[in-house]
C-alpha positions as protocol buffer text, in pm:
chain_id: "A"
residue {
  index: 1
  type: MET
  ca { x: -15209 y: 1597 z: 2072 }
}
residue {
  index: 2
  type: LYS
  ca { x: -15138 y: 1962 z: 2143 }
}
residue {
  index: 3
  type: LYS
  ca { x: -15418 y: 2142 z: 2322 }
}
residue {
  index: 4
  type: ALA
  ca { x: -15571 y: 2437 z: 2140 }
}
residue {
  index: 5
  type: LYS
  ca { x: -15567 y: 2781 z: 2300 }
}
residue {
  index: 6
  type: ILE
  ca { x: -15916 y: 2924 z: 2294 }
}
residue {
  index: 7
  type: TYR
  ca { x: -16072 y: 3256 z: 2381 }
}
residue {
  index: 8
  type: LEU
  ca { x: -16435 y: 3288 z: 2486 }
}
residue {
  index: 9
  type: SER
  ca { x: -16657 y: 3591 z: 2539 }
}
residue {
  index: 10
  type: LEU
  ca { x: -16912 y: 3581 z: 2823 }
}
residue {
  index: 11
  type: GLY
  ca { x: -17202 y: 3819 z: 2860 }
}
residue {
  index: 12
  type: THR
  ca { x: -17510 y: 3845 z: 3081 }
}
residue {
  index: 13
  type: ASN
  ca { x: -17788 y: 4098 z: 3135 }
}
residue {
  index: 14
  type: LEU
  ca { x: -18047 y: 3907 z: 3340 }
}
residue {
  index: 15
  type: GLY
  ca { x: -18059 y: 3803 z: 3703 }
}
residue {
  index: 16
  type: ASP
  ca { x: -17753 y: 3816 z: 3928 }
}
residue {
  index: 17
  type: LYS
  ca { x: -17510 y: 3908 z: 3655 }
}
residue {
  index: 18
  type: GLU
  ca { x: -17192 y: 3871 z: 3858 }
}
residue {
  index: 19
  type: GLN
  ca { x: -17303 y: 3528 z: 3977 }
}
residue {
  index: 20
  type: ASN
  ca { x: -17395 y: 3430 z: 3620 }
}
residue {
  index: 21
  type: ILE
  ca { x: -17038 y: 3505 z: 3506 }
}
residue {
  index: 22
  type: ILE
  ca { x: -16892 y: 3316 z: 3803 }
}
residue {
  index: 23
  type: CYS
  ca { x: -17113 y: 3013 z: 3739 }
}
residue {
  index: 24
  type: ALA
  ca { x: -17030 y: 3013 z: 3367 }
}
residue {
  index: 25
  type: ILE
  ca { x: -16654 y: 3021 z: 3438 }
}
residue {
  index: 26
  type: GLU
  ca { x: -16690 y: 2748 z: 3702 }
}
residue {
  index: 27
  type: SER
  ca { x: -16889 y: 2533 z: 3456 }
}
residue {
  index: 28
  type: LEU
  ca { x: -16635 y: 2591 z: 3178 }
}
residue {
  index: 29
  type: SER
  ca { x: -16350 y: 2510 z: 3417 }
}
residue {
  index: 30
  type: ARG
  ca { x: -16507 y: 2175 z: 3511 }
}
residue {
  index: 31
  type: ILE
  ca { x: -16484 y: 2080 z: 3143 }
}
residue {
  index: 32
  type: LEU
  ca { x: -16170 y: 2264 z: 3031 }
}
residue {
  index: 33
  type: GLY
  ca { x: -15960 y: 2291 z: 3346 }
}
residue {
  index: 34
  type: ASN
  ca { x: -15841 y: 2612 z: 3506 }
}
residue {
  index: 35
  type: PRO
  ca { x: -15858 y: 2922 z: 3288 }
}
residue {
  index: 36
  type: LEU
  ca { x: -15530 y: 3062 z: 3158 }
}
residue {
  index: 37
  type: ALA
  ca { x: -15666 y: 3414 z: 3203 }
}
residue {
  index: 38
  type: VAL
  ca { x: -15989 y: 3591 z: 3297 }
}
residue {
  index: 39
  type: ALA
  ca { x: -16045 y: 3952 z: 3197 }
}
residue {
  index: 40
  type: PRO
  ca { x: -16199 y: 4203 z: 3437 }
}
residue {
  index: 41
  type: THR
  ca { x: -16573 y: 4239 z: 3377 }
}
residue {
  index: 42
  type: ILE
  ca { x: -16703 y: 4552 z: 3210 }
}
residue {
  index: 43
  type: GLU
  ca { x: -17056 y: 4692 z: 3213 }
}
residue {
  index: 44
  type: THR
  ca { x: -17193 y: 4770 z: 2868 }
}
residue {
  index: 45
  type: GLU
  ca { x: -17511 y: 4875 z: 2695 }
}
residue {
  index: 46
  type: PRO
  ca { x: -17705 y: 4619 z: 2490 }
}
residue {
  index: 47
  type: TRP
  ca { x: -17574 y: 4576 z: 2136 }
}
residue {
  index: 48
  type: GLY
  ca { x: -17807 y: 4509 z: 1845 }
}
residue {
  index: 49
  type: PHE
  ca { x: -18132 y: 4537 z: 2044 }
}
residue {
  index: 50
  type: GLN
  ca { x: -18313 y: 4757 z: 2294 }
}
residue {
  index: 51
  type: SER
  ca { x: -18321 y: 4666 z: 2664 }
}
residue {
  index: 52
  type: THR
  ca { x: -18322 y: 4847 z: 2995 }
}
residue {
  index: 53
  type: ASN
  ca { x: -18078 y: 4586 z: 3128 }
}
residue {
  index: 54
  type: THR
  ca { x: -17707 y: 4656 z: 3096 }
}
residue {
  index: 55
  type: PHE
  ca { x: -17462 y: 4372 z: 3034 }
}
residue {
  index: 56
  type: LEU
  ca { x: -17162 y: 4244 z: 3220 }
}
residue {
  index: 57
  type: ASN
  ca { x: -16901 y: 4114 z: 2977 }
}
residue {
  index: 58
  type: THR
  ca { x: -16569 y: 3939 z: 3015 }
}
residue {
  index: 59
  type: ALA
  ca { x: -16331 y: 3718 z: 2821 }
}
residue {
  index: 60
  type: VAL
  ca { x: -16157 y: 3398 z: 2928 }
}
residue {
  index: 61
  type: ALA
  ca { x: -15874 y: 3190 z: 2786 }
}
residue {
  index: 62
  type: TYR
  ca { x: -15835 y: 2814 z: 2817 }
}
residue {
  index: 63
  type: ARG
  ca { x: -15647 y: 2527 z: 2661 }
}
residue {
  index: 64
  type: THR
  ca { x: -15860 y: 2239 z: 2537 }
}
residue {
  index: 65
  type: ASP
  ca { x: -15843 y: 1912 z: 2354 }
}
residue {
  index: 66
  type: LEU
  ca { x: -16210 y: 1943 z: 2258 }
}
residue {
  index: 67
  type: THR
  ca { x: -16276 y: 1994 z: 1888 }
}
residue {
  index: 68
  type: PRO
  ca { x: -16446 y: 2323 z: 1796 }
}
residue {
  index: 69
  type: THR
  ca { x: -16777 y: 2137 z: 1750 }
}
residue {
  index: 70
  type: GLU
  ca { x: -16742 y: 1966 z: 2090 }
}
residue {
  index: 71
  type: LEU
  ca { x: -16658 y: 2303 z: 2246 }
}
residue {
  index: 72
  type: LEU
  ca { x: -16968 y: 2459 z: 2090 }
}
residue {
  index: 73
  type: ALA
  ca { x: -17186 y: 2178 z: 2229 }
}
residue {
  index: 74
  type: ALA
  ca { x: -17031 y: 2224 z: 2574 }
}
residue {
  index: 75
  type: THR
  ca { x: -17085 y: 2602 z: 2577 }
}
residue {
  index: 76
  type: GLN
  ca { x: -17444 y: 2565 z: 2459 }
}
residue {
  index: 77
  type: GLU
  ca { x: -17513 y: 2307 z: 2731 }
}
residue {
  index: 78
  type: ILE
  ca { x: -17373 y: 2546 z: 2993 }
}
residue {
  index: 79
  type: GLU
  ca { x: -17594 y: 2825 z: 2857 }
}
residue {
  index: 80
  type: ARG
  ca { x: -17901 y: 2600 z: 2887 }
}
residue {
  index: 81
  type: THR
  ca { x: -17803 y: 2487 z: 3237 }
}
residue {
  index: 82
  type: LEU
  ca { x: -17770 y: 2851 z: 3345 }
}
residue {
  index: 83
  type: GLY
  ca { x: -18116 y: 2937 z: 3212 }
}
residue {
  index: 84
  type: ARG
  ca { x: -18074 y: 3046 z: 2853 }
}
residue {
  index: 85
  type: THR
  ca { x: -18375 y: 2910 z: 2668 }
}
residue {
  index: 86
  type: THR
  ca { x: -18338 y: 3074 z: 2324 }
}
residue {
  index: 87
  type: LYS
  ca { x: -18047 y: 3159 z: 2099 }
}
residue {
  index: 88
  type: SER
  ca { x: -18026 y: 3465 z: 1875 }
}
residue {
  index: 89
  type: ILE
  ca { x: -18185 y: 3396 z: 1541 }
}
residue {
  index: 90
  type: ASP
  ca { x: -18071 y: 3581 z: 1227 }
}
residue {
  index: 91
  type: GLY
  ca { x: -17927 y: 3867 z: 1431 }
}
residue {
  index: 92
  type: THR
  ca { x: -18234 y: 3908 z: 1652 }
}
residue {
  index: 93
  type: TYR
  ca { x: -18098 y: 3944 z: 2003 }
}
residue {
  index: 94
  type: SER
  ca { x: -18274 y: 3940 z: 2338 }
}
residue {
  index: 95
  type: ASP
  ca { x: -18204 y: 3959 z: 2711 }
}
residue {
  index: 96
  type: ARG
  ca { x: -18024 y: 3651 z: 2843 }
}
residue {
  index: 97
  type: PRO
  ca { x: -17882 y: 3513 z: 3166 }
}
residue {
  index: 98
  type: ILE
  ca { x: -17562 y: 3404 z: 2988 }
}
residue {
  index: 99
  type: ASP
  ca { x: -17409 y: 3409 z: 2644 }
}
residue {
  index: 100
  type: ILE
  ca { x: -17087 y: 3223 z: 2569 }
}
residue {
  index: 101
  type: ASP
  ca { x: -16925 y: 3289 z: 2232 }
}
residue {
  index: 102
  type: ILE
  ca { x: -16621 y: 3114 z: 2092 }
}
residue {
  index: 103
  type: LEU
  ca { x: -16402 y: 3398 z: 1969 }
}
residue {
  index: 104
  type: LEU
  ca { x: -16081 y: 3221 z: 1868 }
}
residue {
  index: 105
  type: TYR
  ca { x: -15963 y: 2860 z: 1853 }
}
residue {
  index: 106
  type: ASP
  ca { x: -15586 y: 2878 z: 1800 }
}
residue {
  index: 107
  type: ASP
  ca { x: -15556 y: 3036 z: 1456 }
}
residue {
  index: 108
  type: ALA
  ca { x: -15830 y: 2821 z: 1303 }
}
residue {
  index: 109
  type: ILE
  ca { x: -16067 y: 2957 z: 1044 }
}
residue {
  index: 110
  type: ILE
  ca { x: -16389 y: 2755 z: 1045 }
}
residue {
  index: 111
  type: THR
  ca { x: -16712 y: 2822 z: 862 }
}
residue {
  index: 112
  type: THR
  ca { x: -16995 y: 2573 z: 899 }
}
residue {
  index: 113
  type: ARG
  ca { x: -17370 y: 2608 z: 935 }
}
residue {
  index: 114
  type: GLU
  ca { x: -17337 y: 2571 z: 1313 }
}
residue {
  index: 115
  type: LEU
  ca { x: -17011 y: 2751 z: 1384 }
}
residue {
  index: 116
  type: THR
  ca { x: -16794 y: 3035 z: 1255 }
}
residue {
  index: 117
  type: ILE
  ca { x: -16447 y: 3089 z: 1403 }
}
residue {
  index: 118
  type: PRO
  ca { x: -16313 y: 3347 z: 1449 }
}
residue {
  index: 119
  type: HIS
  ca { x: -16640 y: 3494 z: 1572 }
}
residue {
  index: 120
  type: PRO
  ca { x: -16769 y: 3688 z: 1269 }
}
residue {
  index: 121
  type: LEU
  ca { x: -16867 y: 4004 z: 1462 }
}
residue {
  index: 122
  type: MET
  ca { x: -16595 y: 4023 z: 1727 }
}
residue {
  index: 123
  type: HIS
  ca { x: -16406 y: 4301 z: 1545 }
}
residue {
  index: 124
  type: LYS
  ca { x: -16723 y: 4518 z: 1552 }
}
residue {
  index: 125
  type: ARG
  ca { x: -16795 y: 4482 z: 1923 }
}
residue {
  index: 126
  type: LEU
  ca { x: -16618 y: 4691 z: 2188 }
}
residue {
  index: 127
  type: PHE
  ca { x: -16775 y: 4471 z: 2457 }
}
residue {
  index: 128
  type: VAL
  ca { x: -16583 y: 4177 z: 2309 }
}
residue {
  index: 129
  type: LEU
  ca { x: -16256 y: 4347 z: 2216 }
}
residue {
  index: 130
  type: GLN
  ca { x: -16207 y: 4542 z: 2541 }
}
residue {
  index: 131
  type: PRO
  ca { x: -16203 y: 4236 z: 2770 }
}
residue {
  index: 132
  type: LEU
  ca { x: -16018 y: 4026 z: 2511 }
}
residue {
  index: 133
  type: ALA
  ca { x: -15747 y: 4292 z: 2476 }
}
residue {
  index: 134
  type: ALA
  ca { x: -15699 y: 4280 z: 2855 }
}
residue {
  index: 135
  type: ILE
  ca { x: -15589 y: 3914 z: 2835 }
}
residue {
  index: 136
  type: ALA
  ca { x: -15470 y: 3874 z: 2475 }
}
residue {
  index: 137
  type: PRO
  ca { x: -15354 y: 4209 z: 2334 }
}
residue {
  index: 138
  type: GLN
  ca { x: -15091 y: 4057 z: 2104 }
}
residue {
  index: 139
  type: VAL
  ca { x: -15298 y: 3765 z: 1974 }
}
residue {
  index: 140
  type: VAL
  ca { x: -15345 y: 3803 z: 1600 }
}
residue {
  index: 141
  type: HIS
  ca { x: -15686 y: 3768 z: 1436 }
}
residue {
  index: 142
  type: PRO
  ca { x: -15635 y: 3489 z: 1179 }
}
residue {
  index: 143
  type: ILE
  ca { x: -15835 y: 3661 z: 904 }
}
residue {
  index: 144
  type: PHE
  ca { x: -15752 y: 4029 z: 952 }
}
residue {
  index: 145
  type: LYS
  ca { x: -15388 y: 3961 z: 1050 }
}
residue {
  index: 146
  type: LYS
  ca { x: -15409 y: 4234 z: 1314 }
}
residue {
  index: 147
  type: SER
  ca { x: -15359 y: 4206 z: 1688 }
}
residue {
  index: 148
  type: ILE
  ca { x: -15656 y: 4228 z: 1921 }
}
residue {
  index: 149
  type: SER
  ca { x: -15518 y: 4557 z: 2058 }
}
residue {
  index: 150
  type: GLN
  ca { x: -15497 y: 4694 z: 1701 }
}
residue {
  index: 151
  type: LEU
  ca { x: -15856 y: 4588 z: 1625 }
}
residue {
  index: 152
  type: LEU
  ca { x: -15968 y: 4753 z: 1950 }
}
residue {
  index: 153
  type: LYS
  ca { x: -15785 y: 5074 z: 1866 }
}
residue {
  index: 154
  type: GLU
  ca { x: -15937 y: 5087 z: 1518 }
}
residue {
  index: 155
  type: LEU
  ca { x: -16289 y: 5020 z: 1648 }
}
residue {
  index: 156
  type: SER
  ca { x: -16251 y: 5278 z: 1927 }
}
residue {
  index: 157
  type: LEU
  ca { x: -16163 y: 5540 z: 1667 }
}
residue {
  index: 158
  type: GLN
  ca { x: -16486 y: 5460 z: 1479 }
}
residue {
  index: 159
  type: GLU
  ca { x: -16712 y: 5486 z: 1785 }
}
């Protein structure tokens, strides 16, 4: 079976943020193998909630034979292991030691109660698109049929 190419977004705004990103990538790599690409981290303001803690964000690419549901379970387990005790509920966000979002899984379009791929808000978030464009500028969003660099350009013009 052909391995799927996946893109993940990582963010942290609590504790040793650089170490949180390193630990998340190491944990992912134990499950998925070596990353195909890791974007430089960027520092960003909180999105969707108020906090005095800035975020570090990055994006990583892997190949996997995990199903999307298995991948979600793996990322959630890593979040718990690294200290994340609560998930965002109905768009209510809070400070967190790590957040791992599945952005893209090949060109799959998946909508279930537990999982939506592509990530439903990625095209509205500079902190997602900037790192993703650094490692996947020509990858095409399967719903919008635009490249990541094009989505970033359009969002940057709106900001």
